C-alpha atoms as a printed R data frame, in Angstrom:
    type eleno elety resid chain resno       x       y       z
1   ATOM     1    CA   UNK     A     1  95.841 123.592 114.517
2   ATOM     2    CA   UNK     A     2  96.909 121.431 117.360
3   ATOM     3    CA   UNK     A     3 100.453 121.792 116.539
4   ATOM     4    CA   UNK     A     4 100.287 125.621 116.344
5   ATOM     5    CA   UNK     A     5  98.529 126.001 119.567
6   ATOM     6    CA   UNK     A     6 100.469 123.485 121.682
7   ATOM     7    CA   UNK     A     7 103.655 124.941 120.555
8   ATOM     8    CA   UNK     A     8 102.529 128.425 121.544
9   ATOM     9    CA   UNK     A     9 101.717 127.181 125.047
10  ATOM    10    CA   UNK     A    10 105.148 125.661 125.425
11  ATOM    11    CA   UNK     A    11 106.775 128.869 123.962
12  ATOM    12    CA   UNK     A    12 104.887 131.296 126.351
13  ATOM    13    CA   UNK     A    13 105.216 129.089 129.371
14  ATOM    14    CA   UNK     A    14 109.007 129.676 129.093
15  ATOM    15    CA   UNK     A    15 108.696 133.252 128.514
16  ATOM    16    CA   UNK     A    16 106.122 133.806 131.341
17  ATOM    17    CA   UNK     A    17 107.977 131.941 134.179
18  ATOM    18    CA   UNK     A    18 110.576 134.839 134.343
19  ATOM    19    CA   UNK     A    19 107.799 137.418 134.765
20  ATOM    20    CA   UNK     A    20 106.090 135.698 137.759
21  ATOM    21    CA   UNK     A    21 109.638 134.859 139.348
22  ATOM    22    CA   UNK     A    22 110.606 138.349 139.125
23  ATOM    23    CA   UNK     A    23 110.370 139.035 142.925
24  ATOM    24    CA   UNK     A    24 112.638 135.948 143.597
25  ATOM    25    CA   UNK     A    25 115.264 136.633 140.762
26  ATOM    26    CA   UNK     A    26 115.666 140.240 141.589
27  ATOM    27    CA   UNK     A    27 117.623 139.991 144.792
28  ATOM    28    CA   UNK     A    28 119.577 136.983 143.195
29  ATOM    29    CA   UNK     A    29 120.767 138.641 140.172
30  ATOM    30    CA   UNK     A    30 120.612 142.250 141.265
31  ATOM    31    CA   UNK     A    31 121.266 142.438 144.934
32  ATOM    32    CA   UNK     A    32 120.411 145.619 146.718
33  ATOM    33    CA   UNK     A    33 119.449 147.191 149.989
34  ATOM    34    CA   UNK     A    34 116.052 147.922 148.627
35  ATOM    35    CA   UNK     A    35 113.978 144.974 147.574
36  ATOM    36    CA   UNK     A    36 111.799 147.329 145.506
37  ATOM    37    CA   UNK     A    37 115.015 148.432 143.622
38  ATOM    38    CA   UNK     A    38 116.004 144.817 143.029
39  ATOM    39    CA   UNK     A    39 112.531 144.177 141.655
40  ATOM    40    CA   UNK     A    40 112.649 147.211 139.267
41  ATOM    41    CA   UNK     A    41 115.879 145.940 137.917
42  ATOM    42    CA   UNK     A    42 114.481 142.513 137.394
43  ATOM    43    CA   UNK     A    43 111.497 144.059 135.495
44  ATOM    44    CA   UNK     A    44 113.940 146.071 133.364
45  ATOM    45    CA   UNK     A    45 115.510 142.782 132.176
46  ATOM    46    CA   UNK     A    46 111.942 141.566 131.626
47  ATOM    47    CA   UNK     A    47 111.673 144.457 129.366
48  ATOM    48    CA   UNK     A    48 114.929 143.959 127.611
49  ATOM    49    CA   UNK     A    49 113.581 140.730 126.220
50  ATOM    50    CA   UNK     A    50 110.944 142.668 124.418
51  ATOM    51    CA   UNK     A    51 113.285 144.980 122.584
52  ATOM    52    CA   UNK     A    52 114.556 141.818 120.901
53  ATOM    53    CA   UNK     A    53 111.174 141.209 119.542
54  ATOM    54    CA   UNK     A    54 111.361 143.447 116.408
55  ATOM    55    CA   UNK     A    55 114.674 141.837 115.384
56  ATOM    56    CA   UNK     A    56 113.058 138.456 115.857
57  ATOM    57    CA   UNK     A    57 110.048 139.651 113.923
58  ATOM    58    CA   UNK     A    58 112.185 140.636 110.922
59  ATOM    59    CA   UNK     A    59 114.600 137.595 110.926
60  ATOM    60    CA   UNK     A    60 111.970 134.941 111.689
61  ATOM    61    CA   UNK     A    61 109.264 136.739 109.735
62  ATOM    62    CA   UNK     A    62 111.695 136.685 106.760
63  ATOM    63    CA   UNK     A    63 112.066 132.933 107.166
64  ATOM    64    CA   UNK     A    64 108.317 132.586 107.417
65  ATOM    65    CA   UNK     A    65 107.535 134.666 104.316
66  ATOM    66    CA   UNK     A    66 110.379 133.113 102.174
67  ATOM    67    CA   UNK     A    67 110.829 129.501 103.395
68  ATOM    68    CA   UNK     A    68 107.415 128.795 104.950
69  ATOM    69    CA   UNK     A    69 105.467 129.101 108.125
70  ATOM    70    CA   UNK     A    70 106.614 125.821 109.374
71  ATOM    71    CA   UNK     A    71 110.296 126.671 109.183
72  ATOM    72    CA   UNK     A    72 109.798 129.891 111.254
73  ATOM    73    CA   UNK     A    73 107.587 128.190 113.971
74  ATOM    74    CA   UNK     A    74 110.223 125.410 114.394
75  ATOM    75    CA   UNK     A    75 113.254 127.711 114.688
76  ATOM    76    CA   UNK     A    76 111.395 129.983 117.349
77  ATOM    77    CA   UNK     A    77 110.648 127.021 119.462
78  ATOM    78    CA   UNK     A    78 114.196 125.509 119.388
79  ATOM    79    CA   UNK     A    79 115.587 129.050 120.402
80  ATOM    80    CA   UNK     A    80 113.341 129.451 123.322
81  ATOM    81    CA   UNK     A    81 113.693 125.996 124.906
82  ATOM    82    CA   UNK     A    82 117.452 126.346 124.779
83  ATOM    83    CA   UNK     A    83 117.657 129.893 126.342
84  ATOM    84    CA   UNK     A    84 115.119 128.935 128.966
85  ATOM    85    CA   UNK     A    85 117.133 125.680 129.792
86  ATOM    86    CA   UNK     A    86 120.407 127.723 130.156
87  ATOM    87    CA   UNK     A    87 118.712 130.422 132.491
88  ATOM    88    CA   UNK     A    88 118.096 127.323 134.721
89  ATOM    89    CA   UNK     A    89 121.748 126.699 134.783
90  ATOM    90    CA   UNK     A    90 122.997 130.200 135.494
91  ATOM    91    CA   UNK     A    91 125.082 130.915 138.719
92  ATOM    92    CA   UNK     A    92 123.807 133.872 140.664
93  ATOM    93    CA   UNK     A    93 125.573 137.087 141.543
94  ATOM    94    CA   UNK     A    94 126.776 135.690 144.956
95  ATOM    95    CA   UNK     A    95 128.958 133.163 142.955
96  ATOM    96    CA   UNK     A    96 129.620 134.597 139.618
97  ATOM    97    CA   UNK     A    97 129.396 138.422 140.353
98  ATOM    98    CA   UNK     A    98 128.652 140.662 137.341
99  ATOM    99    CA   UNK     A    99 128.670 137.574 134.846
100 ATOM   100    CA   UNK     A   100 125.382 136.425 136.258
101 ATOM   101    CA   UNK     A   101 123.181 139.450 135.405
102 ATOM   102    CA   UNK     A   102 125.043 139.805 131.948
103 ATOM   103    CA   UNK     A   103 124.140 136.155 131.248
104 ATOM   104    CA   UNK     A   104 120.481 136.617 132.329
105 ATOM   105    CA   UNK     A   105 120.199 139.509 130.012
106 ATOM   106    CA   UNK     A   106 121.786 137.795 126.966
107 ATOM   107    CA   UNK     A   107 119.507 134.807 127.485
108 ATOM   108    CA   UNK     A   108 116.371 137.096 127.929
109 ATOM   109    CA   UNK     A   109 117.214 138.727 124.588
110 ATOM   110    CA   UNK     A   110 117.362 135.248 123.117
111 ATOM   111    CA   UNK     A   111 113.874 134.569 124.386
112 ATOM   112    CA   UNK     A   112 112.539 137.932 123.103
113 ATOM   113    CA   UNK     A   113 114.006 137.302 119.632
114 ATOM   114    CA   UNK     A   114 112.320 133.976 119.698
115 ATOM   115    CA   UNK     A   115 108.774 135.192 120.644
116 ATOM   116    CA   UNK     A   116 109.119 138.044 117.949
117 ATOM   117    CA   UNK     A   117 108.420 135.344 115.223
118 ATOM   118    CA   UNK     A   118 106.503 132.747 117.466
119 ATOM   119    CA   UNK     A   119 103.304 134.568 118.451
120 ATOM   120    CA   UNK     A   120 102.450 136.469 115.355
121 ATOM   121    CA   UNK     A   121 103.715 133.533 113.174
122 ATOM   122    CA   UNK     A   122 101.314 130.978 114.976
123 ATOM   123    CA   UNK     A   123  98.427 133.398 114.727
124 ATOM   124    CA   UNK     A   124  99.155 133.810 110.979
125 ATOM   125    CA   UNK     A   125  99.621 130.072 110.501
126 ATOM   126    CA   UNK     A   126  96.224 129.194 112.220
127 ATOM   127    CA   UNK     A   127  94.452 131.826 110.340
128 ATOM   128    CA   UNK     A   128  95.634 130.757 106.974
129 ATOM   129    CA   UNK     A   129  94.671 127.137 107.426
130 ATOM   130    CA   UNK     A   130  91.338 127.723 109.161
131 ATOM   131    CA   UNK     A   131  88.110 127.387 107.148
132 ATOM   132    CA   UNK     A   132  87.107 130.969 106.230
133 ATOM   133    CA   UNK     A   133  83.731 130.976 108.134
134 ATOM   134    CA   UNK     A   134  85.696 129.738 111.350
135 ATOM   135    CA   UNK     A   135  88.758 131.788 110.987
136 ATOM   136    CA   UNK     A   136  88.057 134.030 114.068
137 ATOM   137    CA   UNK     A   137  87.382 131.167 116.467
138 ATOM   138    CA   UNK     A   138  90.323 128.947 115.296
139 ATOM   139    CA   UNK     A   139  92.873 131.615 114.886
140 ATOM   140    CA   UNK     A   140  91.937 132.666 118.588
141 ATOM   141    CA   UNK     A   141  93.231 129.309 119.651
142 ATOM   142    CA   UNK     A   142  96.818 130.810 119.048
143 ATOM   143    CA   UNK     A   143  96.162 133.552 121.593
144 ATOM   144    CA   UNK     A   144  94.407 131.006 123.924
145 ATOM   145    CA   UNK     A   145  97.495 128.905 123.602
146 ATOM   146    CA   UNK     A   146  99.772 131.885 124.683
147 ATOM   147    CA   UNK     A   147  97.436 132.659 127.693
148 ATOM   148    CA   UNK     A   148  97.360 129.003 128.696
149 ATOM   149    CA   UNK     A   149 101.252 129.146 128.587
150 ATOM   150    CA   UNK     A   150 101.179 132.273 130.911
151 ATOM   151    CA   UNK     A   151  98.581 130.407 133.087
152 ATOM   152    CA   UNK     A   152 101.161 127.410 133.385
153 ATOM   153    CA   UNK     A   153 103.874 129.885 134.236
154 ATOM   154    CA   UNK     A   154 101.740 131.453 137.027
155 ATOM   155    CA   UNK     A   155 100.528 128.161 138.257
156 ATOM   156    CA   UNK     A   156 104.189 126.862 138.561
157 ATOM   157    CA   UNK     A   157 105.148 129.912 140.485
158 ATOM   158    CA   UNK     A   158 102.086 129.409 142.740
159 ATOM   159    CA   UNK     A   159 103.092 125.804 143.202
160 ATOM   160    CA   UNK     A   160 106.451 126.703 144.122
161 ATOM   161    CA   UNK     A   161 105.299 129.049 146.742
162 ATOM   162    CA   UNK     A   162 102.928 126.446 148.231
163 ATOM   163    CA   UNK     A   163 105.258 123.302 148.250
164 ATOM   164    CA   UNK     A   164 108.580 124.980 149.233
165 ATOM   165    CA   UNK     A   165 109.608 127.467 151.691
166 ATOM   166    CA   UNK     A   166 110.704 130.960 150.593
167 ATOM   167    CA   UNK     A   167 114.350 130.054 151.235
168 ATOM   168    CA   UNK     A   168 114.169 126.886 149.149
169 ATOM   169    CA   UNK     A   169 112.786 128.785 146.182
170 ATOM   170    CA   UNK     A   170 115.504 131.399 146.384
171 ATOM   171    CA   UNK     A   171 118.098 128.635 146.866
172 ATOM   172    CA   UNK     A   172 117.222 126.154 144.049
173 ATOM   173    CA   UNK     A   173 113.422 126.001 143.416
174 ATOM   174    CA   UNK     A   174 113.421 128.822 140.995
175 ATOM   175    CA   UNK     A   175 115.762 126.693 138.649
176 ATOM   176    CA   UNK     A   176 113.090 123.877 138.088
177 ATOM   177    CA   UNK     A   177 110.579 125.885 135.820
178 ATOM   178    CA   UNK     A   178 113.276 127.030 133.567
179 ATOM   179    CA   UNK     A   179 115.027 123.696 133.294
180 ATOM   180    CA   UNK     A   180 111.688 122.071 131.934
181 ATOM   181    CA   UNK     A   181 111.991 124.285 129.019
182 ATOM   182    CA   UNK     A   182 114.011 121.924 127.133
183 ATOM   183    CA   UNK     A   183 111.996 118.726 127.196
184 ATOM   184    CA   UNK     A   184 108.901 121.017 126.474
185 ATOM   185    CA   UNK     A   185 110.515 122.534 123.392
186 ATOM   186    CA   UNK     A   186 111.569 118.907 122.120
187 ATOM   187    CA   UNK     A   187 107.839 117.975 122.292
188 ATOM   188    CA   UNK     A   188 106.850 121.184 120.435
189 ATOM   189    CA   UNK     A   189 109.669 120.508 117.845
190 ATOM   190    CA   UNK     A   190 108.330 117.064 117.251
191 ATOM   191    CA   UNK     A   191 104.720 118.412 116.899
192 ATOM   192    CA   UNK     A   192 105.803 120.895 114.342
193 ATOM   193    CA   UNK     A   193 107.947 119.018 112.275
194 ATOM   194    CA   UNK     A   194 104.769 117.067 111.080
195 ATOM   195    CA   UNK     A   195 102.585 120.022 110.140
196 ATOM   196    CA   UNK     A   196 101.730 120.916 106.631
197 ATOM   197    CA   UNK     A   197 102.376 124.394 105.176
198 ATOM   198    CA   UNK     A   198  99.390 126.796 105.191
199 ATOM   199    CA   UNK     A   199  97.809 128.141 102.044
200 ATOM   200    CA   UNK     A   200  99.955 127.964  99.011
201 ATOM   201    CA   UNK     A   201 103.087 127.342 100.944
202 ATOM   202    CA   UNK     A   202 106.237 129.548 101.038
203 ATOM   203    CA   UNK     A   203 105.981 132.949  99.339
204 ATOM   204    CA   UNK     A   204 109.209 133.527  97.435
205 ATOM   205    CA   UNK     A   205 108.854 137.260  96.990
206 ATOM   206    CA   UNK     A   206 111.999 139.121  98.544
207 ATOM   207    CA   UNK     A   207 111.332 142.188 100.261
208 ATOM   208    CA   UNK     A   208 113.361 144.830 102.313
209 ATOM   209    CA   UNK     A   209 112.456 147.063 105.334
210 ATOM   210    CA   UNK     A   210 111.788 149.774 102.691
211 ATOM   211    CA   UNK     A   211 108.955 147.661 101.260
212 ATOM   212    CA   UNK     A   212 107.568 147.049 104.860
213 ATOM   213    CA   UNK     A   213 107.535 150.801 105.194
214 ATOM   214    CA   UNK     A   214 105.330 151.269 102.301
215 ATOM   215    CA   UNK     A   215 102.641 149.853 104.252
216 ATOM   216    CA   UNK     A   216 103.345 152.180 107.202
217 ATOM   217    CA   UNK     A   217  99.638 152.923 107.743
218 ATOM   218    CA   UNK     A   218  98.932 149.104 108.466
219 ATOM   219    CA   UNK     A   219 102.037 149.085 110.652
220 ATOM   220    CA   UNK     A   220 100.998 152.110 112.770
221 ATOM   221    CA   UNK     A   221  97.361 150.659 113.013
222 ATOM   222    CA   UNK     A   222  98.517 147.218 114.175
223 ATOM   223    CA   UNK     A   223 100.820 148.944 116.788
224 ATOM   224    CA   UNK     A   224  97.782 151.048 118.192
225 ATOM   225    CA   UNK     A   225  95.434 148.101 118.325
226 ATOM   226    CA   UNK     A   226  97.894 145.673 119.978
227 ATOM   227    CA   UNK     A   227  99.037 148.210 122.507
228 ATOM   228    CA   UNK     A   228  95.510 149.340 123.552
229 ATOM   229    CA   UNK     A   229  94.994 145.721 124.806
230 ATOM   230    CA   UNK     A   230  98.281 144.343 125.807
231 ATOM   231    CA   UNK     A   231  99.485 147.356 127.868
232 ATOM   232    CA   UNK     A   232  96.298 146.880 130.199
233 ATOM   233    CA   UNK     A   233  97.232 143.076 130.513
234 ATOM   234    CA   UNK     A   234 100.783 143.688 131.442
235 ATOM   235    CA   UNK     A   235 100.153 146.504 134.140
236 ATOM   236    CA   UNK     A   236  97.173 144.503 135.531
237 ATOM   237    CA   UNK     A   237  98.587 141.002 135.609
238 ATOM   238    CA   UNK     A   238 102.243 141.631 136.119
239 ATOM   239    CA   UNK     A   239 102.859 145.108 137.756
240 ATOM   240    CA   UNK     A   240  99.632 145.465 140.023
241 ATOM   241    CA   UNK     A   241  99.324 141.834 141.294
242 ATOM   242    CA   UNK     A   242 103.033 141.548 142.049
243 ATOM   243    CA   UNK     A   243 102.940 144.841 143.897
244 ATOM   244    CA   UNK     A   244 100.128 143.511 146.061
245 ATOM   245    CA   UNK     A   245 102.051 140.406 146.706
246 ATOM   246    CA   UNK     A   246 105.095 142.501 147.763
247 ATOM   247    CA   UNK     A   247 103.019 144.877 150.123
248 ATOM   248    CA   UNK     A   248 101.327 141.776 151.694
249 ATOM   249    CA   UNK     A   249 103.642 138.813 151.710
250 ATOM   250    CA   UNK     A   250 101.365 136.784 153.873
251 ATOM   251    CA   UNK     A   251  98.595 136.925 151.091
252 ATOM   252    CA   UNK     A   252 101.108 136.587 148.118
253 ATOM   253    CA   UNK     A   253  99.996 132.938 147.584
254 ATOM   254    CA   UNK     A   254  96.259 134.052 147.447
255 ATOM   255    CA   UNK     A   255  97.012 136.798 144.909
256 ATOM   256    CA   UNK     A   256  98.960 134.278 142.728
257 ATOM   257    CA   UNK     A   257  95.888 132.055 142.862
258 ATOM   258    CA   UNK     A   258  93.677 134.919 141.982
259 ATOM   259    CA   UNK     A   259  95.799 135.603 138.963
260 ATOM   260    CA   UNK     A   260  95.886 131.867 137.934
261 ATOM   261    CA   UNK     A   261  92.112 131.731 138.179
262 ATOM   262    CA   UNK     A   262  91.686 134.784 136.109
263 ATOM   263    CA   UNK     A   263  93.941 133.504 133.441
264 ATOM   264    CA   UNK     A   264  91.816 130.321 133.058
265 ATOM   265    CA   UNK     A   265  88.673 132.527 132.734
266 ATOM   266    CA   UNK     A   266  90.421 134.758 130.056
267 ATOM   267    CA   UNK     A   267  91.331 131.768 127.989
268 ATOM   268    CA   UNK     A   268  87.419 131.117 127.660
269 ATOM   269    CA   UNK     A   269  86.785 134.789 126.862
270 ATOM   270    CA   UNK     A   270  89.541 134.716 124.194
271 ATOM   271    CA   UNK     A   271  87.707 131.770 122.299
272 ATOM   272    CA   UNK     A   272  84.299 133.736 122.706
273 ATOM   273    CA   UNK     A   273  85.800 136.701 121.101
274 ATOM   274    CA   UNK     A   274  87.043 134.813 118.095
275 ATOM   275    CA   UNK     A   275  83.718 133.163 117.777
276 ATOM   276    CA   UNK     A   276  81.764 136.512 118.065
277 ATOM   277    CA   UNK     A   277  83.944 137.888 115.425
278 ATOM   278    CA   UNK     A   278  82.939 135.277 112.851
279 ATOM   279    CA   UNK     A   279  79.144 136.155 113.502
280 ATOM   280    CA   UNK     A   280  79.243 139.839 113.749
281 ATOM   281    CA   UNK     A   281  82.592 141.041 112.309
282 ATOM   282    CA   UNK     A   282  86.080 141.759 113.644
283 ATOM   283    CA   UNK     A   283  85.880 145.599 113.956
284 ATOM   284    CA   UNK     A   284  82.493 145.846 115.542
285 ATOM   285    CA   UNK     A   285  83.288 143.197 118.365
286 ATOM   286    CA   UNK     A   286  86.838 145.071 118.859
287 ATOM   287    CA   UNK     A   287  85.169 148.399 119.255
288 ATOM   288    CA   UNK     A   288  82.610 147.197 121.858
289 ATOM   289    CA   UNK     A   289  85.183 145.136 123.730
290 ATOM   290    CA   UNK     A   290  87.506 148.208 123.836
291 ATOM   291    CA   UNK     A   291  84.878 150.549 125.278
292 ATOM   292    CA   UNK     A   292  83.846 148.069 127.904
293 ATOM   293    CA   UNK     A   293  87.552 147.552 128.831
294 ATOM   294    CA   UNK     A   294  88.226 151.169 129.226
295 ATOM   295    CA   UNK     A   295  85.172 151.643 131.477
296 ATOM   296    CA   UNK     A   296  86.350 148.810 133.619
297 ATOM   297    CA   UNK     A   297  89.850 149.967 133.849
298 ATOM   298    CA   UNK     A   298  88.810 152.776 136.346
299 ATOM   299    CA   UNK     A   299  87.421 150.640 139.211
300 ATOM   300    CA   UNK     A   300  89.629 147.542 138.551
301 ATOM   301    CA   UNK     A   301  92.963 149.568 138.944
302 ATOM   302    CA   UNK     A   302  91.789 151.529 141.745
303 ATOM   303    CA   UNK     A   303  91.136 148.255 143.709
304 ATOM   304    CA   UNK     A   304  94.395 146.651 142.609
305 ATOM   305    CA   UNK     A   305  96.522 149.780 143.610
306 ATOM   306    CA   UNK     A   306  94.786 150.316 146.919
307 ATOM   307    CA   UNK     A   307  95.405 154.025 146.660
308 ATOM   308    CA   UNK     A   308  94.532 156.908 144.313
309 ATOM   309    CA   UNK     A   309  91.561 159.257 143.894
310 ATOM   310    CA   UNK     A   310  89.131 156.511 142.738
311 ATOM   311    CA   UNK     A   311  90.051 154.227 145.780
312 ATOM   312    CA   UNK     A   312  89.600 157.108 148.174
313 ATOM   313    CA   UNK     A   313  86.167 157.710 146.715
314 ATOM   314    CA   UNK     A   314  85.363 154.008 147.239
315 ATOM   315    CA   UNK     A   315  86.702 154.007 150.903
316 ATOM   316    CA   UNK     A   316  84.397 156.971 151.476
317 ATOM   317    CA   UNK     A   317  81.512 154.791 150.885
318 ATOM   318    CA   UNK     A   318  83.067 151.574 152.399
319 ATOM   319    CA   UNK     A   319  85.536 152.896 155.040
320 ATOM   320    CA   UNK     A   320  86.669 149.375 155.891
321 ATOM   321    CA   UNK     A   321  87.577 148.576 152.204
322 ATOM   322    CA   UNK     A   322  90.719 146.507 152.013
323 ATOM   323    CA   UNK     A   323  91.844 144.557 148.997
324 ATOM   324    CA   UNK     A   324  91.779 140.623 149.596
325 ATOM   325    CA   UNK     A   325  92.546 137.862 146.960
326 ATOM   326    CA   UNK     A   326  88.914 137.352 146.221
327 ATOM   327    CA   UNK     A   327  88.360 141.185 145.570
328 ATOM   328    CA   UNK     A   328  91.595 141.178 143.532
329 ATOM   329    CA   UNK     A   329  90.233 138.315 141.397
330 ATOM   330    CA   UNK     A   330  87.085 140.264 140.975
331 ATOM   331    CA   UNK     A   331  89.003 143.339 139.752
332 ATOM   332    CA   UNK     A   332  91.123 141.248 137.387
333 ATOM   333    CA   UNK     A   333  88.013 139.556 135.871
334 ATOM   334    CA   UNK     A   334  86.191 143.043 135.411
335 ATOM   335    CA   UNK     A   335  88.865 144.175 133.129
336 ATOM   336    CA   UNK     A   336  90.198 140.867 131.964
337 ATOM   337    CA   UNK     A   337  87.019 139.591 130.254
338 ATOM   338    CA   UNK     A   338  86.512 142.334 127.711
339 ATOM   339    CA   UNK     A   339  90.350 142.544 127.354
340 ATOM   340    CA   UNK     A   340  90.324 138.745 126.355
341 ATOM   341    CA   UNK     A   341  87.514 139.205 124.113
342 ATOM   342    CA   UNK     A   342  89.586 141.816 122.263
343 ATOM   343    CA   UNK     A   343  92.698 139.727 122.047
344 ATOM   344    CA   UNK     A   344  90.738 136.742 120.569
345 ATOM   345    CA   UNK     A   345  89.781 138.997 117.584
346 ATOM   346    CA   UNK     A   346  93.118 140.442 116.796
347 ATOM   347    CA   UNK     A   347  94.746 137.453 114.890
348 ATOM   348    CA   UNK     A   348  92.105 136.965 112.306
349 ATOM   349    CA   UNK     A   349  91.535 140.716 111.908
350 ATOM   350    CA   UNK     A   350  95.174 141.505 111.208
351 ATOM   351    CA   UNK     A   351  95.758 138.631 108.945
352 ATOM   352    CA   UNK     A   352  92.802 139.697 106.874
353 ATOM   353    CA   UNK     A   353  94.088 143.275 106.216
354 ATOM   354    CA   UNK     A   354  97.794 142.364 105.661
355 ATOM   355    CA   UNK     A   355  99.280 141.260 102.363
356 ATOM   356    CA   UNK     A   356 100.349 137.536 102.126
357 ATOM   357    CA   UNK     A   357 103.830 138.205 100.693
358 ATOM   358    CA   UNK     A   358 104.701 140.477 103.725
359 ATOM   359    CA   UNK     A   359 102.365 139.064 106.234
360 ATOM   360    CA   UNK     A   360 104.901 137.473 108.765
361 ATOM   361    CA   UNK     A   361 107.167 140.387 108.843
362 ATOM   362    CA   UNK     A   362 104.506 143.108 108.741
363 ATOM   363    CA   UNK     A   363 102.598 141.517 111.499
364 ATOM   364    CA   UNK     A   364 105.552 140.360 113.625
365 ATOM   365    CA   UNK     A   365 107.404 143.730 113.294
366 ATOM   366    CA   UNK     A   366 104.402 145.723 114.286
367 ATOM   367    CA   UNK     A   367 103.365 143.555 117.267
368 ATOM   368    CA   UNK     A   368 106.949 143.385 118.495
369 ATOM   369    CA   UNK     A   369 107.440 147.203 118.177
370 ATOM   370    CA   UNK     A   370 104.156 147.603 120.120
371 ATOM   371    CA   UNK     A   371 105.252 145.239 122.811
372 ATOM   372    CA   UNK     A   372 108.882 146.785 123.052
373 ATOM   373    CA   UNK     A   373 107.985 150.210 123.131
374 ATOM   374    CA   UNK     A   374 104.919 150.440 125.185
375 ATOM   375    CA   UNK     A   375 103.601 147.182 126.671
376 ATOM   376    CA   UNK     A   376 106.597 145.591 128.251
377 ATOM   377    CA   UNK     A   377 107.861 148.968 129.555
378 ATOM   378    CA   UNK     A   378 104.354 149.418 131.289
379 ATOM   379    CA   UNK     A   379 105.360 147.679 134.575
380 ATOM   380    CA   UNK     A   380 108.753 149.674 134.876
381 ATOM   381    CA   UNK     A   381 107.151 153.158 134.183
382 ATOM   382    CA   UNK     A   382 104.253 152.436 136.384
383 ATOM   383    CA   UNK     A   383 106.507 151.406 139.132
384 ATOM   384    CA   UNK     A   384 108.478 154.525 138.622
385 ATOM   385    CA   UNK     A   385 105.308 156.796 138.785
386 ATOM   386    CA   UNK     A   386 103.675 154.906 141.661
387 ATOM   387    CA   UNK     A   387 106.730 154.144 143.942
388 ATOM   388    CA   UNK     A   388 108.968 157.035 143.332
389 ATOM   389    CA   UNK     A   389 106.859 159.946 142.212
390 ATOM   390    CA   UNK     A   390 103.854 159.004 144.201
391 ATOM   391    CA   UNK     A   391 101.258 159.157 141.274
392 ATOM   392    CA   UNK     A   392  99.138 156.051 141.976
393 ATOM   393    CA   UNK     A   393  96.660 157.256 139.300
394 ATOM   394    CA   UNK     A   394  99.110 156.925 136.476
395 ATOM   395    CA   UNK     A   395  98.629 153.459 135.385
396 ATOM   396    CA   UNK     A   396  95.115 154.018 134.984
397 ATOM   397    CA   UNK     A   397  95.387 157.220 133.064
398 ATOM   398    CA   UNK     A   398  98.170 155.642 131.004
399 ATOM   399    CA   UNK     A   399  96.022 152.764 129.791
400 ATOM   400    CA   UNK     A   400  93.002 154.734 129.211
401 ATOM   401    CA   UNK     A   401  95.162 157.058 126.807
402 ATOM   402    CA   UNK     A   402  96.356 154.069 124.753
403 ATOM   403    CA   UNK     A   403  92.770 152.825 124.722
404 ATOM   404    CA   UNK     A   404  91.543 155.758 123.210
405 ATOM   405    CA   UNK     A   405  94.340 155.683 120.546
406 ATOM   406    CA   UNK     A   406  93.225 151.926 119.881
407 ATOM   407    CA   UNK     A   407  89.694 152.959 119.522
408 ATOM   408    CA   UNK     A   408  90.490 155.647 116.916
409 ATOM   409    CA   UNK     A   409  92.745 152.942 114.868
410 ATOM   410    CA   UNK     A   410  89.659 150.383 115.064
411 ATOM   411    CA   UNK     A   411  87.325 152.992 113.841
412 ATOM   412    CA   UNK     A   412  89.579 153.925 110.823
413 ATOM   413    CA   UNK     A   413  89.904 150.119 109.711
414 ATOM   414    CA   UNK     A   414  87.364 149.011 107.157
415 ATOM   415    CA   UNK     A   415  85.600 145.929 107.941
416 ATOM   416    CA   UNK     A   416  86.369 143.214 105.384
417 ATOM   417    CA   UNK     A   417  83.877 142.984 102.585
418 ATOM   418    CA   UNK     A   418  82.872 139.668 103.727
419 ATOM   419    CA   UNK     A   419  83.801 138.086 107.107
420 ATOM   420    CA   UNK     A   420  85.839 134.973 106.465
421 ATOM   421    CA   UNK     A   421  87.078 135.953 102.961
422 ATOM   422    CA   UNK     A   422  89.981 134.144 101.603
423 ATOM   423    CA   UNK     A   423  93.369 135.295 102.696
């Protein structure tokens, strides 16, 4: 359990560092007269990494199903560590021209390939080795590990902005978090090389994409469930919080601190969600958490956007309303608490209704498609609608629509006959 969780922390730290350094990396690799255009270009490269996730889900998932979960998790962390380290060595556009953004795109694709097998693989592994009556709680450790990695990535960005000047961060400081990827990956590799296989060990059944498609109902259901939660996470914690920091640079550090504190609270809520699902059932807890999350999206997004119909209504009641870092933290936690409970349930729930022979591939491909097609593109699409088409209510409506789809998918899933049944 420790090796699976710690490896996930290291993996997601590497992947998250890019997201939170986007405002810095945009002008360095995509110079433009408009800082907003540079940021959108950098966010687009952030999304590119997600489009490699389905490929990683297929390739690394095949390794996990055919050669064992340990082989898959070991390969994923090596790829992530190497690609992160190389990003830290990249020249910028000022010295390498077009080669700089090309190199960044290629290495981001390698990172996305790695995460395509890592996240779902670690959830599968921890769910399979956990005692049946504690599967929800212990499998939620993998998700908590991922969020802890994101927390470390955010905290690193915050520490850079506090300890270095903006010029120093742009000049050389941004490289430090990426260069740390290699030694961190070596630690994860050492941990994972000693773990036992889960369950009965490798599953030696070969399968093709056609066989995966035979389980298309489960594939579509996983995509809907995953998208409903993760789209909210990426729009709130990546797009909206970064937008606030750009609008008010003097408060950027405060907004970064609010995001970091929010992540710490969400780690606790993830574990709470897994624990509650062991007591009351995965489907029931997921439906309740999704309904609360959808209710909280409306006021939270209105505050984080500082514009739109709902925010104008709030200002009519409180004319002096302005979003400060403490208020941003409140908005993030209102939507983040039920969102995190929902994320804590997903690993055990999905493992329990997927067949073991195809589990790594089915879970990995479905999750990766959801992230590539909907979640990772959320910040870019929201940016276009908000900044270019002046539609500030779009992010809220977008998330509510996918939340409704997730509710329908959860409603159609049958609760396992016995919570904690053997998998």
